[in-house]
N, C-alpha and C positions, 0 to 999 in steps of 0.2 A: 299696240295702242290704237292702231287705225287712225293715226294723226298724220298731218302733212309733213311734220319735221320731227325727227329723232336724231339729235346731234350728240355723238359720243365724244367724251373728253376723258382726261386721265384721272379724275377723281370727282367725288361728289362736291367737294369744296370748290373745285374749278367750275363745276356746273353752276353753283350758286353765284360765284363771282362774275362769270360771264353773263349770266341771265340778268343780274343787277346792272352791270355795265351797259348792257343792251338797252336798258330803259333810258339811258341818257341822263342819269342822275348828276346833279351839280353839287358843288361844295355846300355843305350845310343842309342839303335835302335830307329828309328823315324817312326811315323805314321802321315800321312797327314789327316787333318780334318778341316772343316770350323769353323771359330771362332763363327759364329752365330748358336749356338746350345745349348742344355741343358748341364749343367756342367757334367752330368753323362758320356758323351762321353770322356771328358778330364780325368776325374777321372778313368775311365776304362782303359785308355791307361797308365796312371802312375801306376795304380794298377797292371798292367801286367809287370811293370818294364821298360816301354818304355817312349819315349818323344813325347808328342803331338806337332805337328808343325801346327800352325794355318794358315789357308788360307782364301783368300777373297771369296766372294759369287758373283754369277750372280744376279744382282738386280731384274731382271724380274721373277726369280723363287726362290731366296734365297737358291739355291743349290750351291755346290762347284764349284769354277772357276778353270778349269783345266789349263788354261794359267798361272794363278798365282801359282797354285800347281806345275807346271813343273819347275818354277823358284826356288822352294824350295826343289826340289829333290836333295839328296846327296847320297853318298855311304852308309850312315847309314839308308836310307829310306827303310822300309820293307813292309809297307802296306798303304792303303788308306781307309778311312772310309767316304763314301758318306752318307750324312744325308738326308733322304727323308722328307724335311721340309714341313709341312702342307699337307702331303701325296703326294707331288710332287717328282718324282724320277729323274728329270732332264734328261740328255742324258746318260742313263745307258750304252748303246752300246759304247759311246765314253769313258766312265769311264773304262770299261773292256779293251778297246784297249789301253788306257793310262797305265793301270796296266800291261798289257802284255808287252808293249814297255819298261817299267821301271822295269820289273821283280818284281812286287808287288802283295801281296795278297789283296783281296777286302773283307772288313767286312762292310756290309750295315747296317746302323742304320735305320731299317724299322719300328721303333716304331709307327710312324704316319700312316703307309701305309698298314695296314692289310686290305686285300680285294681289294686293288688297282690293276688295270690292266696296263701292259706296253706292247704295241705291241702285244696284244692278249693273253698275259700270265700273270698269277698272280705274283705279286712281292713275291719272296720267292720260286717260282717254278723253278727258274733257277739261274745261277750265282755261286759264290764261297761260301760265308757264309752270311746268312741274320739273323738279330737279331730283334725280335719283343718284344713289351711290352703289357701286359694285365692288367695294373693297372686300378684304378676305373674310369678313364675318357677316356680310349682308345676306339677304334672302337668295340672291344669286351673286356670284363673284366673277370678276375678270382678273383676279389677282389684285388689281387696283383699277379703278375706273369710275365713270359716272356718265350721266346723260342729261341733256336739256330737251324737254318735250314741249312742243307748242304748235299752234296753228297760225301763228303770226309770222308772216314772211319777213318783215323787217327785223324782228328779233332773231329769227333763224339766220338770216344773212349776216348779221353782226357777229353772232356766236360762231358761225362757221369760219369767218375770217379771223376773228380774234383768237381762236384756238390755234391758229397757224401764224402767229406773230403779226396778225393784222394784214397779211398779204391778201389782197382782194381776189376772190374767186379761186384761190389755190386749192380749196377742197375739190372742186370739179376736175382740176388737172390731175390731182393725186388719185382720184377714182379711176382715171384713164391710164394710170401708170406714168404720168408725165410730171414735169416740174415747171414752175413759173420762173423764167429767167429774166424777163422784163415785166415789171409789175408796179402797182401803186400801193401805198399804205396811207390810210386816212385817219386811223385811230390807233390807240395803244393795243398791242396784242401780246400774246404769251405762247409759250411752248406747252400747250394744254391738250393737244390732240391725243387720242387713244392709239396705242401701237397695234399693229396687225396681230401680234402675238397675244396681247391681252384681249383683243376682239375675238380671236379664235377660241380662247378659253370661255369667254362670255357666251358665245353661240352654243358651245357644248353644255354649259350650265343651264342655259335657257331651256333646252330640250328636257331637262330633268326637273324643272320647276313644278309643273302641274301633277306629275305622277309620283314624284319622290319628295322633293323639298317641302312643298306646300302641305301635303297631308301629314308628313312627319311633324312639322312645326305645330300644326293645328292639333294633332293628337297629343303631343307632349304638353302643350299648354292646357288642353282640356283636362289631362290627367293631373297636372299640378292643381288646377282650380278645384277639381272634385276632392282631392286629398286634403287640401289646405283650408277649405271653406269652413270646416267645423272646428278649427283650432282657434281658441280665444287669443286675442291680441294681434291678429293679422287682418289687415284691410286689403281685400283683393279688388282689382279693377274689373268692373262688369263688362267683359268683352264678348262679342259675338264671333266665335271662332269659325263659323261657317263663312264669314265675310272677310275677316282680317287674316293676314298671314303674319303671325307674330315674329318680329325680329328679336325682341328681348322679352323677358318675363319679370317685370318689376312688381314688387309688393310693397305695402306700407307697414312699418313696424312702429307703432306709437309708443308713448310713455318712456321715451329715452332709452329704448332697448335695442335700437338698430345697430349701433356700433358694437355692442357686446355680442349680438347674434352674428354679425359679420365676422368678428374675430373667432367665434366658436366654429363657424363653418370653415374658415381658413385653417384653423387648428386641426380640423378633420379632413384636410386635403380637398376641400370643396371650394372651387373658385367662385367668387361673387363680386359684384361691382355696385357702383352707385351712379345712376344716370339721371341728372348731371349736376355738377357744381354750378350754381346760378351765376350767370355772367355779370349781373350787377354787383357781385361781390369781388370781381376782378378789378385790379387797379386801373387797367386801361379803359374799362367800360363802366366804371362806377357812376351812378346818377345820384349825387349827394342830396339832392332835394326830394328824392323819391324813396318811398318805403315799399317793401314787398313782403308783408307778413305771411301771406298765404304760400307764396313760393318758398320762403325760407322754412316754414313749418313742414310743408310736404317734402322738401329736400332732406330735412333732418330725419325723415321716416323712410325714405326710399331705399330699397335693397333689391338688386337684380339677381335672380337665381339662374343657374345654367340652363341655356336653351339653344340647341344647335342640332343639325341633322344627324350627327354621330352619337347623340344621346341614346340611351336605351332604358328599359324599365328598371333594371337593377340600379343603374346610376340614379335615376329619379327617386327610387325608393330610399336610397341612402340619403339624398338631399332632404326628402320629406321627413324621414326618421330623425335626422339631426335637428331640423327645424322644430319638429314636435317635441323632442326631448328637451330642447332649450326652453321652449315656451311653456312647458308644463312643469318644469322643475321648480 
């Protein structure tokens, strides 16, 4: 990333949690985040002592709708968490301008976007704070892991200490193969550091990104897109696969056919998923006074098709054939 600080932790959720804690959020401070995301985003916000404020999405990209977000800004709003859904970063420039205008910090959930390019720059190589995930299904994996990337010294110092139970400067001792026997702790910390074993796996995976994982994911996504675009009843996301490294391949199936197609694929031994169940529909995060018709409509149509480096053309052809058979019957 060519950034001053890349701090590895044991999961993407831990990265989000520590990044938010590092902002010094107080009770009842608010963080804007789209409802259509994995629950780890909302849990990270509440774990940092703040309140997640769900926002609508732009249906064409499934990224945060800044017009809706602006309506939800209050005096308590301290940060915005754009989620790079399916490796799409949306209009990051507009997000940074929005944050500056409203005096907010930006914590990017870039879990899907490792390797993705935005306007000629790698996601994570610029901006405020970017958080990545390296779990078993991400663009690269450590088995389990994550990272906080930032140019902010204060944020980095907090995260480095907090990942090691809050023990001040313990990171530097451990790099030297030493331990801190007499130390100070000034804030809450966790056992969130990445193990050497997982780091070794990640380093090996990183070497394979540009020549293997990235071109495979891009090629498979292009093949899906080309094969499915002529089938009536499917809405595809308009992605530029020269720039994004697709983590998942979601499509939209309108007219209340999504669940039936999902079951049809499962009956044909084709795994598929739904990314994601909106967080405002969860009991813990319900916002009773708010409605999210766009998010709920898009969620009811979303279906994620298989996409991973071990895929091959025969597997894809089977998926495409089953989708086509279902949609045309």
